[in-house]
C-alpha positions as CSV (number, residue, x, y, z in Angstrom):
1,M,161.6,50.1,196.0
2,A,163.0,50.0,192.5
3,Q,163.3,52.3,189.6
4,I,160.5,52.3,187.1
5,S,162.8,51.4,184.2
6,S,164.0,48.4,186.1
7,L,160.5,47.3,187.0
8,I,159.4,47.5,183.4
9,E,162.2,45.3,182.4
10,K,161.4,42.7,185.1
11,I,157.7,42.7,184.2
12,N,158.8,41.5,180.8
13,G,155.5,41.9,179.0
14,G,153.8,40.0,181.7
15,N,156.0,36.9,181.3
16,N,157.2,36.6,184.9
17,P,156.4,34.1,187.7
18,F,154.7,36.6,190.0
19,F,152.3,37.9,187.4
20,K,151.3,34.4,186.6
21,E,150.4,33.8,190.2
22,L,148.3,36.9,190.2
23,Y,146.7,36.8,186.8
24,G,147.0,33.3,185.4
25,T,148.8,32.0,182.3
26,D,146.7,33.5,179.5
27,A,149.3,35.4,177.3
28,T,146.8,38.1,176.3
29,V,145.8,38.8,179.9
30,L,149.4,39.0,181.0
31,K,150.2,41.4,178.2
32,E,147.2,43.6,179.2
33,Q,148.4,43.6,182.8
34,S,151.9,44.5,181.8
35,E,150.6,47.5,179.9
36,R,148.4,48.4,182.8
37,Y,151.3,48.5,185.3
38,I,153.5,50.4,182.9
39,Q,150.8,53.0,182.1
40,Y,150.2,53.8,185.8
41,M,153.9,53.8,186.7
42,N,154.4,56.4,184.1
43,E,151.3,58.2,185.4
44,F,152.9,58.2,188.9
45,K,156.1,59.7,187.6
46,S,154.2,62.3,185.7
47,I,152.2,63.4,188.8
48,Y,154.7,63.0,191.6
49,G,158.1,63.2,189.8
50,S,159.5,60.2,191.5
51,D,161.2,57.3,189.6
52,D,161.6,55.0,192.6
53,V,158.4,53.0,193.5
54,T,156.9,50.0,195.1
55,L,154.1,48.0,193.4
56,L,151.2,46.4,195.3
57,S,148.1,44.4,194.4
58,S,144.9,43.6,196.3
59,P,142.3,41.1,195.0
60,G,138.6,41.2,195.0
61,R,136.8,38.4,196.7
62,T,133.9,35.9,196.0
63,E,131.6,34.3,198.5
64,V,131.7,30.5,197.8
65,G,129.8,29.0,200.7
66,G,127.6,30.2,203.5
67,N,125.0,32.5,202.0
68,H,123.7,34.9,204.6
69,T,125.3,32.9,207.5
70,D,127.7,35.5,208.8
71,H,125.0,37.7,210.5
72,Q,124.0,34.7,212.6
73,L,127.6,34.0,213.7
74,G,127.9,31.2,211.2
75,R,130.6,29.9,208.9
76,V,131.6,31.2,205.5
77,L,133.9,30.0,202.7
78,A,135.3,32.7,200.4
79,G,138.1,33.2,197.9
80,A,140.3,35.9,196.5
81,V,140.0,36.5,192.8
82,N,142.3,37.7,190.0
83,L,140.4,41.0,189.5
84,D,142.4,43.5,191.6
85,N,143.3,47.0,192.6
86,I,146.9,47.9,192.1
87,A,148.9,50.7,193.7
88,I,152.1,52.4,192.6
89,V,153.5,54.0,195.7
90,A,156.5,55.8,197.3
91,P,157.1,57.4,200.6
92,N,157.2,61.2,200.3
93,G,159.1,62.2,203.5
94,T,156.1,64.2,204.8
95,N,153.2,63.3,207.1
96,K,150.7,63.6,204.3
97,V,149.1,60.8,202.2
98,R,148.5,61.9,198.6
99,I,146.4,59.5,196.5
100,T,145.4,59.7,192.8
101,S,142.8,57.0,192.2
102,I,142.1,56.7,188.5
103,G,138.6,57.8,187.6
104,F,138.2,59.8,190.9
105,D,139.3,63.1,192.3
106,P,142.7,63.1,193.9
107,F,142.8,63.7,197.6
108,E,145.2,64.3,200.5
109,V,145.1,63.2,204.2
110,D,147.2,64.8,207.0
111,L,148.3,62.0,209.3
112,D,148.4,64.5,212.2
113,E,144.6,64.7,212.0
114,L,143.2,61.2,212.1
115,E,139.9,62.0,213.9
116,I,136.8,61.3,211.8
117,T,134.2,64.1,212.3
118,E,131.8,63.4,209.4
119,F,130.7,59.8,209.7
120,Q,130.5,58.7,206.1
121,I,132.5,56.4,203.9
122,T,134.9,58.5,201.9
123,P,138.4,57.5,200.6
124,A,140.0,60.1,202.9
125,N,138.1,58.9,206.0
126,L,139.1,55.3,205.3
127,V,142.7,56.3,205.0
128,R,142.4,58.1,208.4
129,A,140.8,55.2,210.1
130,I,143.2,52.7,208.6
131,A,146.2,54.8,209.7
132,A,144.7,55.0,213.2
133,G,144.3,51.2,213.2
134,I,148.0,50.7,212.2
135,K,149.1,53.0,215.0
136,E,147.0,51.2,217.6
137,L,148.9,48.0,216.8
138,G,152.2,49.8,217.6
139,L,153.2,50.0,213.9
140,K,154.6,53.0,212.0
141,I,152.7,55.2,209.6
142,G,154.1,57.8,207.2
143,G,153.3,60.0,204.3
144,F,153.3,58.5,200.8
145,D,152.2,59.2,197.3
146,A,150.1,56.7,195.4
147,V,148.4,56.1,192.1
148,I,145.7,53.5,192.4
149,H,143.9,51.7,189.6
150,G,141.0,49.3,190.1
151,C,139.7,46.4,188.1
152,V,137.2,45.2,190.7
153,P,133.9,46.4,189.3
154,E,131.6,48.3,191.7
155,G,128.3,46.4,192.2
156,S,129.9,43.1,191.0
157,G,129.6,41.5,194.5
158,L,133.4,41.2,194.4
159,S,134.0,43.7,197.3
160,S,135.8,46.5,195.6
161,S,135.7,48.6,198.9
162,A,137.3,45.8,201.0
163,S,140.0,45.3,198.4
164,I,140.9,49.0,198.6
165,E,140.9,49.0,202.4
166,V,143.4,46.2,202.7
167,L,145.4,47.7,199.9
168,I,145.9,50.8,202.0
169,G,146.9,48.7,205.0
170,A,149.4,46.8,202.8
171,I,150.9,50.1,201.7
172,F,151.6,51.2,205.3
173,S,152.9,47.7,206.1
174,N,155.3,47.5,203.2
175,L,156.5,51.1,203.1
176,F,157.0,51.6,206.8
177,N,157.0,48.3,208.6
178,D,158.9,45.8,206.4
179,G,155.7,44.0,205.6
180,K,155.1,42.9,209.2
181,L,151.3,43.6,209.3
182,D,149.6,40.2,209.7
183,P,146.9,39.8,206.9
184,V,144.1,39.0,209.4
185,D,145.0,42.1,211.4
186,N,145.0,44.1,208.1
187,A,141.5,42.8,207.5
188,K,140.3,43.7,211.0
189,I,141.7,47.2,210.5
190,G,139.7,47.5,207.3
191,Q,136.5,46.4,209.1
192,K,137.1,48.8,212.0
193,A,137.7,51.6,209.4
194,E,134.2,51.0,208.0
195,H,132.7,50.9,211.5
196,A,134.5,54.2,212.3
197,C,132.5,55.7,209.4
198,K,129.3,54.2,210.8
199,K,129.0,51.4,208.1
200,F,128.7,48.1,210.0
201,C,130.1,45.3,207.9
202,G,131.2,41.7,208.7
203,L,134.8,40.5,208.4
204,M,134.5,38.1,205.4
205,D,135.2,40.6,202.6
206,Q,138.3,42.2,204.1
207,T,139.8,38.8,205.2
208,A,139.4,37.1,201.8
209,C,141.1,40.1,200.1
210,A,143.9,40.3,202.7
211,V,144.7,36.6,203.0
212,G,144.2,35.3,199.5
213,G,143.3,31.8,198.2
214,F,140.3,29.9,199.7
215,I,139.6,30.8,203.3
216,T,137.0,29.8,205.8
217,I,135.9,31.9,208.7
218,D,133.9,30.8,211.7
219,F,132.2,33.8,213.4
220,K,131.0,31.8,216.4
221,D,133.3,33.9,218.7
222,K,132.2,37.4,217.6
223,A,135.2,39.1,219.2
224,D,137.7,36.7,217.6
225,P,136.5,35.0,214.4
226,K,138.6,32.0,213.5
227,V,140.2,32.3,210.0
228,K,141.7,29.3,208.2
229,A,143.5,29.4,204.8
230,L,143.0,26.3,202.7
231,N,145.7,24.7,200.6
232,F,144.0,24.1,197.3
233,D,145.2,24.9,193.8
234,F,142.1,26.0,191.9
235,A,144.1,26.5,188.6
236,K,144.6,22.7,188.3
237,T,140.9,21.9,188.4
238,G,140.1,22.6,184.7
239,Y,137.3,24.9,185.8
240,S,136.8,28.7,185.6
241,L,134.9,30.8,188.0
242,V,132.3,33.0,186.3
243,I,130.5,35.8,188.0
244,T,127.6,37.2,185.9
245,N,126.0,40.5,186.6
246,T,122.4,39.9,185.8
247,G,121.4,43.6,186.2
248,G,118.8,45.0,188.4
249,S,119.6,47.5,191.2
250,H,120.1,46.8,194.9
251,G,118.6,50.2,195.5
252,G,115.2,50.1,197.3
253,L,116.0,46.6,198.6
254,D,116.9,47.6,202.1
255,E,113.7,46.2,203.5
256,E,114.4,42.8,201.8
257,Y,118.0,42.6,203.1
258,N,117.0,43.7,206.6
259,A,114.3,41.1,206.7
260,L,116.7,38.3,206.3
261,P,118.7,38.7,209.6
262,G,115.5,40.0,211.3
263,E,113.5,37.0,210.5
264,M,116.2,34.6,211.5
265,K,116.7,36.4,214.7
266,S,113.0,36.3,215.4
267,V,113.2,32.5,215.3
268,A,116.3,32.4,217.5
269,K,114.6,34.7,220.0
270,E,111.5,32.5,220.3
271,L,113.9,29.6,221.0
272,G,115.8,31.4,223.7
273,Q,118.8,32.7,221.7
274,E,119.9,36.0,220.1
275,V,121.0,34.4,216.8
276,L,120.7,31.0,215.2
277,R,124.2,29.7,215.7
278,P,123.8,28.2,219.2
279,L,120.7,26.2,217.9
280,S,120.6,23.0,215.8
281,M,118.4,22.0,212.9
282,E,116.6,19.7,215.4
283,D,115.9,22.6,217.7
284,I,114.2,24.5,214.9
285,V,112.2,21.6,213.6
286,K,111.0,20.7,217.1
287,G,110.0,24.3,217.7
288,I,108.0,24.8,214.6
289,P,104.6,23.7,216.0
290,T,105.0,26.1,219.0
291,I,106.4,29.2,217.2
292,R,105.0,29.0,213.6
293,E,102.1,31.3,214.1
294,K,104.2,33.9,215.8
295,V,107.3,34.1,213.4
296,G,105.7,32.9,210.1
297,D,106.8,30.3,207.7
298,R,109.3,32.3,205.7
299,A,111.3,33.0,208.9
300,L,111.3,29.2,209.6
301,L,112.4,28.4,206.1
302,R,115.2,30.9,206.3
303,S,116.3,29.4,209.6
304,I,116.4,26.0,208.0
305,H,118.6,27.4,205.2
306,F,121.0,28.8,207.8
307,Q,121.5,25.5,209.6
308,G,122.0,23.7,206.3
309,D,124.4,26.1,204.7
310,N,126.3,26.6,207.9
311,A,126.9,22.8,208.1
312,R,127.6,22.7,204.4
313,V,130.6,25.0,204.7
314,V,132.4,22.4,206.9
315,D,131.7,19.8,204.2
316,Q,132.9,22.1,201.4
317,V,136.2,22.8,203.3
318,K,136.8,19.0,203.8
319,A,136.1,18.3,200.1
320,L,138.6,20.9,199.0
321,E,141.2,19.8,201.6
322,D,140.8,16.2,200.4
323,G,141.0,17.2,196.7
324,K,137.5,16.0,196.0
325,F,136.4,18.9,193.7
326,D,133.3,17.0,192.3
327,E,132.0,16.7,195.9
328,F,132.7,20.4,196.4
329,L,130.7,21.2,193.2
330,A,127.7,19.1,194.4
331,L,127.7,21.1,197.7
332,V,127.8,24.4,195.8
333,I,124.6,23.3,193.9
334,E,123.0,22.2,197.2
335,S,123.8,25.7,198.6
336,G,122.2,27.4,195.6
337,Y,119.0,25.3,195.9
338,S,118.8,26.1,199.6
339,S,119.1,29.9,198.9
340,Y,116.3,29.5,196.3
341,M,113.9,27.3,198.1
342,Y,114.5,28.2,201.8
343,N,116.3,31.6,202.1
344,Q,114.2,33.0,199.2
345,N,116.7,35.7,198.2
346,I,116.5,35.1,194.4
347,F,113.8,37.6,193.5
348,V,111.5,40.1,195.3
349,G,108.2,38.6,196.3
350,G,105.4,39.7,193.9
351,E,107.8,40.6,191.1
352,S,106.9,38.6,188.0
353,K,108.3,40.5,185.0
354,Y,111.9,40.8,186.0
355,Q,113.5,37.8,187.8
356,N,117.1,38.3,186.6
357,V,118.9,36.1,189.1
358,A,116.3,33.3,188.7
359,L,116.6,33.5,184.9
360,A,120.4,33.4,185.1
361,L,120.3,30.4,187.4
362,A,117.9,28.6,185.0
363,L,120.2,29.2,182.0
364,S,123.2,28.0,184.1
365,D,121.3,24.8,184.9
366,L,120.5,24.2,181.2
367,V,124.1,24.7,180.1
368,L,126.0,23.1,183.0
369,K,123.7,20.3,184.3
370,G,125.8,17.5,185.5
371,K,129.1,19.3,184.6
372,G,129.5,22.3,186.9
373,A,127.8,24.3,189.7
374,W,125.9,27.5,190.0
375,R,124.3,29.6,192.8
376,V,123.3,33.1,193.8
377,H,126.3,35.3,194.7
378,G,126.1,37.5,197.7
379,G,123.0,39.3,199.0
380,G,120.7,38.2,196.3
381,F,117.4,39.6,194.9
382,A,119.3,41.4,192.2
383,G,122.9,41.5,191.0
384,T,125.2,38.6,190.5
385,I,125.3,34.8,190.3
386,Q,128.3,32.5,190.5
387,A,129.2,29.5,188.4
388,F,132.0,27.0,188.3
389,V,132.3,26.2,184.6
390,P,134.3,23.4,182.9
391,N,136.8,25.1,180.6
392,D,135.4,23.1,177.6
393,L,131.9,24.7,178.2
394,L,133.2,28.2,179.0
395,D,132.6,29.8,175.6
396,N,129.1,28.3,175.4
397,Y,128.2,29.3,178.9
398,I,129.4,32.9,178.5
399,S,127.8,33.4,175.1
400,T,124.5,32.0,176.4
401,L,124.4,34.3,179.5
402,E,125.7,37.4,177.7
403,S,123.1,37.0,174.9
404,V,120.5,37.7,177.7
405,F,122.3,40.0,180.1
406,G,124.6,41.8,177.8
407,K,128.2,41.6,176.5
408,G,130.8,42.1,179.2
409,N,128.6,41.1,182.1
410,C,130.2,37.7,182.5
411,H,133.5,37.9,184.4
412,K,135.8,34.9,183.9
413,L,137.9,34.6,187.1
414,F,140.0,32.2,189.1
415,I,140.9,31.9,192.8
416,R,144.3,33.5,193.2
417,S,146.6,32.4,196.0
418,K,147.9,35.8,196.9
419,G,146.1,38.3,199.1
420,A,147.0,42.0,199.4
421,V,150.8,41.9,198.6
422,A,153.8,43.8,197.3
423,V,154.4,42.7,193.7
424,E,157.8,41.0,193.8
425,L,159.5,40.9,190.4
């Protein structure tokens, strides 16, 4: 806790070590972030009247390896990004949580009433479920006031909801528990909060946001996924991470998304398993003559993708740990080709006029061939692609993609080392 005037002085126009860890070294970006924090600290004082606050930041996340592997208990590689949600908070001495989230209606949660009765994702329900999860771990909860501002775009594939969930967990941890909540436990609480609202998600999004940096998760043990943080400094590579929103809506695509795990599981079932993880590539190839007519070729191709991408995550992790970034980039391209050729989640079958993701990948190939990497990002069929772009090609890449998909649809990012944390100035 510190007085707002003192924090403004320490922020120093963005020129402070902690901001540089969160947002990079671009002076313009740091100045913008400084103004952002100052604006919402003043907003907090105007709304709640308190001058003594704590600052927190929670990143978005990007999936880097393992496209559609988690639902088969596979491996993933993910990273926290510099687009974040920030919170200006202070305990209020009551048992009520009062949150003003910029752009949304303010709301209040009574911590004496944590039961969820309407099973839908709402900010209030998430706070209730997260508070309940904190209590279950034997940690303290208490009332607080907060102003939250988000820079993680909804629909960007950067997991704005998971970022908010672990931000709330970090608030309880830092205000009432001396920051003792383990980041992975914070992620699990966020996942359970969504489950409590009857939205069944994996653990990748929350974990990447909570832990920070590059992380790999192995879901083989469903009850206890193994999380490992990687020691790799992305800022030193000379590359930028660019997420491009190609447009198109995920609405009406439920059938396509549900078919992916459904078809993979159909292959697993015919080979005596519930999911693909216990099987090998050899098992699938040997089984093709026997099960092809029953499951269909697309299901087989998607199962081949799973085995390849699941193994590829191990190789990507090793390349990063060994400092072999060129090898890592080659594996990113392999993953992208596998998603296109085998997993077939680039465009909806039968759609010929609008193939946004495919067009964005083609343009990326033309600009970056031999000098970067590109792949579909997240669920696919519509939405975003991911590219690792050499900084000397960044302007050309962004201008090429934005000339087609619209100005502001390319987000230049980097992998930040901090997860959901208190901002220490």
